[in-house]
C-alpha positions as CSV (number, residue, x, y, z in Angstrom):
1,X,0.0,0.0,0.0
2,X,1.3,3.5,-0.8
3,X,2.2,6.1,1.8
4,X,-0.6,8.3,2.9
5,X,0.9,11.8,3.0
6,X,-2.0,13.9,4.4
7,X,-4.9,16.1,3.4
8,X,-5.0,19.7,2.2
9,X,-8.2,21.8,2.4
10,X,-9.3,24.5,0.1
11,X,-12.2,26.9,0.5
12,X,-12.8,27.1,4.2
13,X,-11.0,28.6,7.1
14,X,-12.1,25.6,9.2
15,X,-11.4,22.3,7.5
16,X,-14.6,20.2,7.1
17,X,-14.9,16.7,8.4
18,X,-13.3,14.2,6.0
19,X,-15.7,12.4,3.8
20,X,-16.1,8.6,4.1
21,X,-14.5,8.2,0.7
22,X,-11.5,10.3,1.7
23,X,-11.1,8.3,4.9
24,X,-11.1,5.1,3.0
25,X,-7.8,5.9,1.5
26,X,-5.9,6.8,4.7
27,X,-4.0,3.6,4.9
28,X,-0.7,2.9,6.6
29,X,2.7,3.6,5.0
30,X,4.6,0.8,3.4
31,X,6.9,2.2,0.7
32,X,8.4,5.7,0.8
33,X,8.9,5.9,-2.9
34,X,5.2,5.9,-3.6
35,X,2.4,7.8,-2.0
36,X,-0.8,9.8,-2.4
37,X,-2.2,13.1,-1.1
38,X,-5.8,14.2,-0.8
39,X,-7.0,17.7,-1.9
40,X,-10.4,18.5,-0.4
41,X,-12.1,21.4,-2.0
42,X,-14.8,22.9,0.2
43,X,-17.3,25.5,-1.1
44,X,-16.3,24.8,-4.7
45,X,-18.6,27.4,-6.2
46,X,-17.2,30.2,-4.0
47,X,-13.6,29.2,-4.9
48,X,-14.4,29.1,-8.6
49,X,-16.0,32.4,-8.5
50,X,-13.2,34.1,-6.7
51,X,-10.2,32.6,-8.5
52,X,-9.5,33.9,-12.0
53,X,-8.2,32.0,-15.0
54,X,-4.4,31.3,-14.6
55,X,-4.4,31.6,-10.8
56,X,-3.8,28.5,-8.7
57,X,-4.3,27.4,-5.2
58,X,-1.5,25.2,-3.8
59,X,-1.8,22.3,-1.4
60,X,0.4,22.0,1.7
61,X,3.7,20.3,1.0
62,X,4.0,16.6,1.3
63,X,6.9,14.2,0.9
64,X,7.2,11.1,-1.4
65,X,10.4,9.4,-2.4
66,X,12.4,11.8,-0.4
67,X,11.2,14.8,-2.4
68,X,8.7,17.6,-1.4
69,X,5.7,18.0,-3.6
70,X,2.5,20.1,-3.9
71,X,-0.7,19.9,-5.9
72,X,-1.6,23.0,-7.8
73,X,-5.3,23.5,-8.4
74,X,-6.6,25.9,-11.0
75,X,-10.4,26.3,-10.5
76,X,-10.8,28.1,-13.8
77,X,-7.9,26.5,-15.8
78,X,-4.3,27.4,-16.1
79,X,-4.3,28.6,-19.7
80,X,-6.3,31.4,-21.3
81,X,-7.8,29.0,-24.0
82,X,-9.3,26.8,-21.3
83,X,-11.4,29.3,-19.2
84,X,-13.8,27.6,-16.7
85,X,-12.1,24.1,-16.9
86,X,-10.4,22.9,-13.8
87,X,-6.7,22.0,-14.0
88,X,-4.6,20.0,-11.6
89,X,-0.8,19.9,-11.5
90,X,1.8,17.9,-9.6
91,X,4.6,20.4,-8.6
92,X,8.2,19.5,-7.4
93,X,8.8,22.0,-4.5
94,X,12.6,21.5,-4.4
95,X,15.7,23.7,-5.1
96,X,18.8,22.3,-6.9
97,X,17.4,19.1,-8.3
98,X,19.8,18.9,-11.1
99,X,19.2,15.4,-12.3
100,X,15.5,15.0,-13.3
101,X,13.3,12.7,-11.2
102,X,11.2,10.2,-13.1
103,X,7.7,10.0,-11.7
104,X,4.5,8.1,-12.5
105,X,1.4,10.0,-11.3
106,X,-2.4,10.3,-11.7
107,X,-5.2,12.3,-10.4
108,X,-8.5,10.6,-9.2
109,X,-11.8,12.0,-8.1
110,X,-12.6,10.3,-4.7
111,X,-16.3,9.5,-4.9
112,X,-18.6,6.4,-4.6
113,X,-17.7,5.2,-8.1
114,X,-14.0,6.1,-7.7
115,X,-13.5,7.2,-11.2
116,X,-10.0,8.3,-12.4
117,X,-9.9,11.1,-15.0
118,X,-6.2,11.0,-15.8
119,X,-3.4,8.4,-15.8
120,X,-0.2,9.9,-17.2
121,X,2.9,8.2,-18.7
122,X,6.1,8.7,-16.7
123,X,7.2,12.4,-16.5
124,X,10.5,13.9,-15.5
125,X,10.6,16.6,-12.8
126,X,13.4,19.0,-12.0
127,X,13.5,21.9,-9.5
128,X,10.1,23.7,-9.5
129,X,8.8,21.8,-12.5
130,X,5.2,20.7,-12.8
131,X,3.1,18.5,-15.0
132,X,-0.7,18.4,-14.9
133,X,-3.9,17.8,-16.7
134,X,-7.0,19.6,-17.9
135,X,-10.3,18.4,-16.4
136,X,-13.2,18.7,-18.9
137,X,-15.8,18.9,-16.2
138,X,-16.7,22.6,-16.7
139,X,-19.4,23.3,-14.2
140,X,-21.3,22.1,-11.2
141,X,-23.8,20.2,-13.2
142,X,-21.1,18.0,-14.7
143,X,-19.6,17.4,-11.3
144,X,-23.0,16.4,-9.8
145,X,-23.8,14.2,-12.9
146,X,-20.6,12.2,-12.3
147,X,-21.3,12.2,-8.6
148,X,-18.0,14.0,-7.8
149,X,-19.6,17.0,-6.1
150,X,-21.4,16.6,-2.7
151,X,-22.5,19.5,-0.6
152,X,-20.5,21.9,-2.9
153,X,-17.3,19.9,-2.1
154,X,-15.2,17.3,-3.7
155,X,-12.0,15.4,-3.1
156,X,-9.1,14.8,-5.5
157,X,-6.5,12.2,-4.9
158,X,-3.0,12.5,-6.4
159,X,-1.1,9.2,-6.6
160,X,2.6,9.3,-7.5
161,X,5.5,6.9,-7.6
162,X,9.1,8.0,-7.8
163,X,10.9,5.6,-10.2
164,X,14.5,4.5,-10.1
165,X,15.1,4.0,-6.4
166,X,17.1,0.8,-5.8
167,X,18.3,1.0,-2.2
168,X,15.9,0.5,0.7
169,X,15.5,2.7,3.8
170,X,14.7,6.3,4.4
171,X,18.2,7.6,4.4
172,X,19.0,6.0,1.0
173,X,15.9,7.4,-0.7
174,X,16.2,10.9,0.5
175,X,18.0,13.1,-2.0
176,X,21.2,14.7,-0.8
177,X,21.1,18.5,-0.1
178,X,22.6,20.7,-2.8
179,X,26.2,21.3,-1.6
180,X,28.6,22.8,-4.2
181,X,31.9,21.4,-3.1
182,X,34.8,23.7,-4.0
183,X,37.3,22.2,-6.4
184,X,40.4,20.4,-5.1
185,X,42.8,23.0,-3.9
186,X,46.0,21.1,-3.1
187,X,47.7,22.4,-6.2
188,X,46.9,26.0,-5.2
189,X,48.1,25.3,-1.6
190,X,51.4,23.7,-2.7
191,X,52.0,26.5,-5.2
192,X,51.6,28.9,-2.4
193,X,54.1,27.0,-0.4
194,X,56.6,27.2,-3.2
195,X,56.1,31.0,-3.5
196,X,56.3,31.6,0.2
197,X,59.3,29.3,0.8
198,X,58.0,28.6,4.3
199,X,59.7,25.6,5.8
200,X,62.1,25.3,2.9
201,X,65.1,23.0,3.7
202,X,67.1,23.1,0.5
203,X,68.4,25.9,-1.7
204,X,69.4,25.7,-5.4
205,X,71.7,28.2,-7.1
206,X,70.8,28.2,-10.8
207,X,72.8,30.6,-13.0
208,X,73.1,33.3,-10.3
209,X,69.6,33.0,-9.0
210,X,68.6,31.1,-5.8
211,X,65.5,29.0,-5.3
212,X,64.2,27.6,-1.9
213,X,62.4,24.3,-2.0
214,X,61.3,21.4,0.2
215,X,63.3,18.1,0.0
216,X,60.3,15.8,0.7
217,X,58.2,17.3,-2.1
218,X,61.0,17.1,-4.6
219,X,61.7,13.5,-3.7
220,X,58.1,12.5,-3.9
221,X,57.8,13.8,-7.4
222,X,61.2,12.9,-8.9
223,X,63.2,9.7,-8.5
224,X,66.3,11.7,-9.4
225,X,65.7,14.3,-6.7
226,X,65.0,11.5,-4.3
227,X,68.4,9.9,-4.9
228,X,70.2,13.3,-4.8
229,X,68.5,14.5,-1.6
230,X,67.9,11.3,0.5
231,X,70.3,8.8,-1.2
232,X,73.8,7.8,0.0
233,X,75.3,10.7,-2.0
234,X,73.1,13.3,-0.4
235,X,73.6,16.8,-1.9
236,X,73.0,20.0,-0.1
237,X,73.4,19.2,3.6
238,X,72.4,21.7,6.1
239,X,73.8,25.2,5.3
240,X,75.0,24.1,1.8
241,X,73.6,25.2,-1.6
242,X,73.1,22.9,-4.5
243,X,74.6,24.4,-7.7
244,X,73.0,23.7,-11.1
245,X,74.9,25.2,-14.1
246,X,73.3,23.4,-17.0
247,X,69.7,24.8,-16.7
248,X,68.5,28.4,-17.1
249,X,66.9,30.0,-14.1
250,X,63.7,30.6,-15.9
251,X,63.4,27.0,-16.9
252,X,64.2,25.7,-13.4
253,X,61.5,27.9,-12.0
254,X,59.0,26.3,-14.4
255,X,60.3,22.9,-13.4
256,X,59.7,23.6,-9.8
257,X,56.2,25.0,-10.6
258,X,55.3,21.7,-12.3
259,X,56.7,19.7,-9.3
260,X,54.5,21.6,-6.8
261,X,51.3,22.1,-8.9
262,X,51.4,19.4,-11.6
263,X,51.0,22.2,-14.3
264,X,53.1,24.7,-16.1
265,X,52.1,28.4,-16.1
266,X,51.7,30.2,-19.4
267,X,55.0,31.5,-21.0
268,X,54.7,35.2,-21.3
269,X,56.9,35.9,-24.3
270,X,55.7,34.1,-27.4
271,X,58.9,34.5,-29.3
272,X,60.7,32.6,-26.6
273,X,58.1,29.9,-26.2
274,X,59.7,27.3,-28.5
275,X,63.1,27.6,-27.0
276,X,61.8,27.4,-23.4
277,X,59.7,24.3,-24.2
278,X,62.8,22.7,-25.6
279,X,64.9,23.4,-22.6
280,X,62.0,22.3,-20.3
281,X,61.9,19.0,-22.1
282,X,65.6,18.5,-21.4
283,X,65.2,19.3,-17.8
284,X,62.1,17.0,-17.5
285,X,64.1,14.2,-18.9
286,X,67.1,14.9,-16.6
287,X,64.9,14.7,-13.5
288,X,62.7,11.9,-14.8
289,X,59.4,13.8,-14.9
290,X,57.7,11.7,-17.5
291,X,54.4,13.6,-17.5
292,X,56.1,17.0,-18.0
293,X,58.2,15.5,-20.8
294,X,55.1,14.4,-22.6
295,X,53.5,17.9,-22.1
296,X,56.6,19.4,-23.7
297,X,56.4,17.0,-26.6
298,X,52.8,18.1,-27.3
299,X,53.7,21.7,-27.1
300,X,56.7,21.4,-29.4
301,X,54.6,19.4,-31.9
302,X,52.4,22.5,-32.4
303,X,55.5,24.5,-33.3
304,X,56.9,22.2,-36.0
305,X,57.6,24.2,-39.1
306,X,60.4,24.6,-41.7
307,X,62.5,26.7,-39.3
308,X,62.1,24.6,-36.1
309,X,61.8,21.0,-37.4
310,X,65.6,20.3,-37.5
311,X,66.3,21.3,-33.9
312,X,63.2,19.6,-32.6
313,X,64.0,16.4,-34.5
314,X,67.5,16.3,-32.9
315,X,66.0,17.0,-29.5
316,X,63.5,14.2,-29.9
317,X,66.2,11.8,-31.0
318,X,68.5,12.6,-28.1
319,X,65.8,12.3,-25.4
320,X,63.9,9.3,-26.9
321,X,60.7,11.2,-27.6
322,X,59.4,8.7,-30.2
323,X,56.1,10.5,-30.9
324,X,57.7,13.9,-31.5
325,X,60.4,12.3,-33.7
326,X,57.8,10.6,-35.9
327,X,55.9,13.9,-36.2
328,X,59.1,15.6,-37.4
329,X,59.9,12.8,-39.9
330,X,56.4,12.9,-41.2
331,X,56.6,16.6,-41.7
332,X,59.9,16.2,-43.7
333,X,58.3,13.5,-45.8
334,X,56.4,16.2,-47.6
335,X,58.4,17.2,-50.7
336,X,57.2,20.8,-50.2
337,X,58.5,20.9,-46.6
338,X,61.8,19.2,-47.3
339,X,62.6,21.6,-50.1
340,X,61.9,24.6,-47.8
341,X,64.0,23.1,-45.0
342,X,66.9,22.4,-47.4
343,X,66.7,25.9,-48.8
344,X,66.9,27.3,-45.2
345,X,70.0,25.1,-44.6
346,X,68.7,23.8,-41.2
347,X,69.3,20.2,-42.1
348,X,73.0,20.8,-41.5
349,X,72.1,20.8,-37.8
350,X,70.7,17.3,-38.1
351,X,73.8,16.1,-40.1
352,X,76.3,17.4,-37.6
353,X,74.4,16.6,-34.3
354,X,72.5,13.5,-35.1
355,X,73.5,11.8,-38.4
356,X,71.9,8.5,-37.5
357,X,68.4,10.0,-37.9
358,X,69.1,10.7,-41.6
359,X,68.7,7.0,-42.4
360,X,65.1,7.2,-41.1
361,X,64.5,10.3,-43.1
362,X,65.7,8.7,-46.3
363,X,63.4,5.7,-45.6
364,X,60.5,8.1,-45.2
365,X,61.3,9.8,-48.5
366,X,61.7,6.5,-50.3
367,X,58.3,5.5,-49.0
368,X,56.9,8.8,-50.3
369,X,58.2,8.0,-53.8
370,X,56.3,4.7,-54.1
371,X,53.2,5.5,-52.0
372,X,50.7,6.9,-54.5
373,X,48.1,7.5,-51.7
374,X,50.1,10.2,-49.8
375,X,48.6,13.6,-50.1
376,X,51.3,16.3,-50.0
377,X,49.6,19.3,-48.4
378,X,52.7,20.5,-46.5
379,X,50.9,20.4,-43.1
380,X,52.3,18.8,-40.0
381,X,50.7,15.4,-39.4
382,X,48.4,14.7,-36.4
383,X,50.4,13.6,-33.4
384,X,48.8,10.7,-31.5
385,X,50.2,11.3,-28.0
386,X,48.3,11.1,-24.8
387,X,49.4,13.1,-21.7
388,X,48.6,11.0,-18.6
389,X,46.3,12.4,-15.9
390,X,47.9,14.5,-13.1
391,X,49.6,12.1,-10.7
392,X,50.3,14.5,-7.8
393,X,48.0,12.6,-5.5
394,X,49.7,9.3,-6.2
395,X,53.1,10.8,-5.4
396,X,51.9,12.4,-2.3
397,X,50.1,9.2,-1.2
398,X,53.5,7.5,-1.5
399,X,55.1,10.3,0.5
400,X,52.7,9.9,3.4
401,X,53.0,6.1,3.4
402,X,56.7,5.8,3.0
403,X,57.4,8.5,5.7
404,X,60.4,9.6,3.6
405,X,61.8,12.8,5.0
406,X,59.2,13.2,7.8
407,X,60.1,15.8,10.3
408,X,57.2,15.8,12.8
409,X,55.6,13.0,14.9
410,X,52.2,13.0,16.5
411,X,51.0,10.7,19.3
412,X,47.4,10.0,18.7
413,X,45.4,7.4,20.6
414,X,48.5,5.6,21.6
415,X,49.9,5.4,18.1
416,X,52.8,7.3,16.5
417,X,52.0,9.0,13.2
418,X,54.7,10.8,11.2
419,X,54.2,13.6,8.7
420,X,55.9,16.5,6.9
421,X,55.6,20.0,8.4
422,X,55.6,21.8,5.1
423,X,52.6,19.8,3.7
424,X,50.6,20.2,6.8
425,X,51.3,24.0,6.9
426,X,50.5,24.4,3.2
427,X,47.1,22.8,3.6
428,X,45.9,24.0,7.0
429,X,46.3,27.5,8.6
430,X,45.8,25.8,12.0
431,X,48.7,23.4,11.4
432,X,50.8,26.3,10.1
433,X,50.4,28.3,13.3
434,X,51.1,25.2,15.5
435,X,54.2,24.2,13.5
436,X,55.7,27.5,12.4
437,X,54.0,30.2,14.5
438,X,55.3,31.8,17.7
439,X,53.3,29.3,19.8
440,X,54.5,26.2,18.0
441,X,53.8,23.0,19.8
442,X,57.1,21.1,19.6
443,X,57.7,19.3,22.9
444,X,61.2,18.4,24.2
445,X,60.9,15.0,22.6
446,X,59.7,16.3,19.3
447,X,56.4,14.5,19.6
448,X,53.1,16.4,19.5
449,X,50.4,14.7,21.6
450,X,46.7,14.7,20.4
451,X,44.5,13.1,23.1
452,X,41.0,13.9,21.9
453,X,41.0,12.1,18.6
454,X,41.2,8.5,17.4
455,X,44.3,7.4,15.4
456,X,42.0,6.1,12.6
457,X,40.4,9.5,12.2
458,X,43.7,11.4,12.3
459,X,45.1,9.1,9.6
460,X,42.0,9.9,7.4
461,X,42.6,13.6,8.1
462,X,46.2,13.2,6.9
463,X,45.2,11.3,3.9
464,X,42.9,14.2,2.8
465,X,45.7,16.7,3.5
466,X,48.1,14.8,1.2
467,X,45.8,13.7,-1.6
468,X,42.7,16.0,-1.4
469,X,40.3,13.1,-1.1
470,X,39.0,10.6,1.4
471,X,39.0,6.8,0.7
472,X,35.7,5.0,0.6
473,X,35.0,4.1,4.1
474,X,32.0,1.8,3.4
475,X,34.2,-1.0,2.3
476,X,36.5,-0.6,5.3
477,X,33.8,-0.5,8.0
478,X,32.5,-3.7,9.4
479,X,29.3,-2.1,10.5
480,X,27.2,0.7,8.9
481,X,27.2,2.5,12.3
482,X,31.0,2.6,12.3
483,X,31.1,4.6,9.1
484,X,28.5,7.0,10.5
485,X,30.5,7.7,13.6
486,X,33.8,7.9,11.7
487,X,32.3,10.6,9.4
488,X,31.1,12.5,12.5
489,X,34.5,12.4,14.1
490,X,36.2,13.4,10.8
491,X,33.9,16.4,10.4
492,X,34.9,17.5,13.9
493,X,38.6,17.1,13.0
494,X,38.1,19.0,9.7
495,X,36.5,21.9,11.5
496,X,39.2,21.9,14.2
497,X,42.0,22.2,11.6
498,X,40.2,24.6,9.2
499,X,39.8,22.1,6.3
500,X,36.6,23.5,4.9
501,X,36.5,21.3,1.8
502,X,36.8,18.2,4.0
503,X,34.1,19.4,6.3
504,X,31.7,19.8,3.3
505,X,32.6,16.3,2.1
506,X,31.7,15.0,5.6
507,X,28.4,16.9,5.5
508,X,27.4,15.3,2.2
509,X,28.3,11.8,3.4
510,X,26.5,12.2,6.8
511,X,23.3,13.1,4.9
512,X,23.3,9.5,3.7
513,X,23.2,8.2,7.3
514,X,20.3,10.3,8.7
515,X,17.7,8.1,10.2
516,X,15.5,8.0,13.3
517,X,18.5,6.6,15.3
518,X,21.1,9.1,14.2
519,X,19.2,12.3,13.4
520,X,19.5,13.8,16.9
521,X,23.2,13.2,17.2
522,X,23.9,14.5,13.6
523,X,21.7,17.6,14.2
524,X,23.6,18.5,17.3
525,X,26.9,18.0,15.5
526,X,25.6,20.2,12.6
527,X,24.6,22.9,14.9
528,X,27.8,23.0,16.9
529,X,30.0,23.0,13.8
530,X,27.9,25.4,11.8
531,X,27.0,22.9,9.0
532,X,24.0,24.6,7.5
533,X,23.2,22.1,4.8
534,X,23.5,19.1,7.2
535,X,21.3,20.9,9.7
536,X,18.7,21.6,7.1
537,X,18.7,17.9,6.0
538,X,18.1,16.8,9.6
539,X,15.2,19.3,10.0
540,X,13.7,18.1,6.7
541,X,13.9,14.5,7.9
542,X,12.0,15.6,11.1
543,X,9.3,17.2,8.8
544,X,7.9,13.7,8.3
545,X,5.4,12.9,11.0
546,X,6.3,9.2,11.2
547,X,10.0,10.1,11.6
548,X,9.4,12.6,14.4
549,X,7.2,10.2,16.3
550,X,9.8,7.5,16.3
551,X,12.5,9.9,17.3
552,X,10.4,11.1,20.2
553,X,9.8,7.5,21.2
554,X,13.5,6.6,21.2
555,X,14.4,9.7,23.3
556,X,16.1,11.6,20.5
557,X,14.5,14.9,21.5
558,X,15.8,14.4,25.0
559,X,19.3,14.2,23.6
560,X,18.7,17.5,21.8
561,X,17.4,19.2,24.9
562,X,20.4,18.1,27.0
563,X,23.1,18.5,24.4
564,X,22.0,21.6,22.3
565,X,18.7,23.0,23.5
566,X,18.9,26.0,21.1
567,X,18.3,23.7,18.1
568,X,14.9,22.7,19.5
569,X,13.7,26.2,18.5
570,X,14.6,25.4,14.9
571,X,12.8,22.1,15.1
572,X,9.7,23.8,16.5
573,X,9.9,26.6,13.9
574,X,10.1,24.0,11.1
575,X,7.1,22.1,12.4
576,X,5.1,25.2,12.8
577,X,5.9,26.2,9.2
578,X,4.9,22.8,8.1
579,X,1.6,23.0,9.9
580,X,0.5,26.4,8.5
581,X,1.8,25.6,4.9
582,X,-1.4,25.0,3.1
């Protein structure tokens, strides 16, 4: 049996007694994704006389499938071409429903013969969308003839079923509140760390310019830097400067920017762009930054022309850039291009620096001679080269797990957890004050004690700090309740250390666990940590009469009164709004 969601009354300040036919449908709830609502129109003739065409009367809000709905009743029709004809619409009273909701619905006159006048095919609803029907019963005589009108009153029942719900349970069916998570900001934070130089522990001198950096970050991103800075032949011990003479300062600066942010800023001077990308490719190859090297290949491919092809070809050969090399050879396979290159005399560079590649060029030209299908348009061929996805999070996950270069230790719940000061400071202003500020918390033993947090929660906090995401805890938790409690504790930790994005992630996930057992605890948490969306989700859950009754029976409201009495005012306000919302 479908869920009975209540009755709305129209046309009288005092609701009339429910008719026998209306009472016959007020069954018990069984499925939350299907339900029905009754609209009782009292004093129909007065309502029709006083409500012009195009003006509607809305029912009170009711909830089915986790969404809030209303019935819109137009006594004289919704459109100008249908004056006098009643119209009924089902209206989705929700904000931010981005993905349309598929719904089956119908309107039925509730009377002794129980005749339905509309049965729709499935419709799709998004925020504030409505679908409806035109009722061809134009006057009271029609209503009386079909036995719908009794004592100038009638009742309409709206049945609806939200399609597509797979999971069971109230928490699973309820749509999540609209929370726009900010984009991952670890790249911005680490770039800020590079620019500020805070906590830097290594200095490079590159052609007269000095650059401060952080050993652990360089080692996490580059196997070459890892050997140089943490291997047996460690360079740049305390107080020393590492000299680099074979890279230009501008190029080394771009290299560091990529290491910290996984991207390369725009090169300001266009006339220098080709040369800089060439030098950056050489540097990327030197420090084993494969993703950066591929990015340089793609950039240089776009600059292949008769003037640049020779030097790019030599570069590609020397640094094993197969895709870039093939693009250069294909460019030279064009008779038009090769004649222009020979006229410019740039092939001398290939002959003197990389004579072996001439054999491949000759083979290409021979193929051109006998291949009648080649179209010689002089354009550079399409380069099929894929730059892999950013891998900053993978490198930082390794950095956290390996504990390479850690310089701070926390004692949490009896466990020792090591980390890197610079990473913590870059990601959290609270950690920055504690680790580098005037009131830094270093103890005599170098161990910082955290007594009011579980080790498991602190490790999840560190995971987010290092990779900007939280692992799926559902698979790791033996019980559903454990995941619920872990998300609550992680939200508290995120708020404590000023990690706003993590706090919002916790809010969204906790919305999935709202039920009659947890709602009081989660509501108190939301109020204490200023989580507006989570608080609203809890109050919406308590909007449902059955939910509120069960929470009261299990002592949930007593918990609210003892832990956070101020939030009871919000509950009362919400319920009062629901009661007068007709």
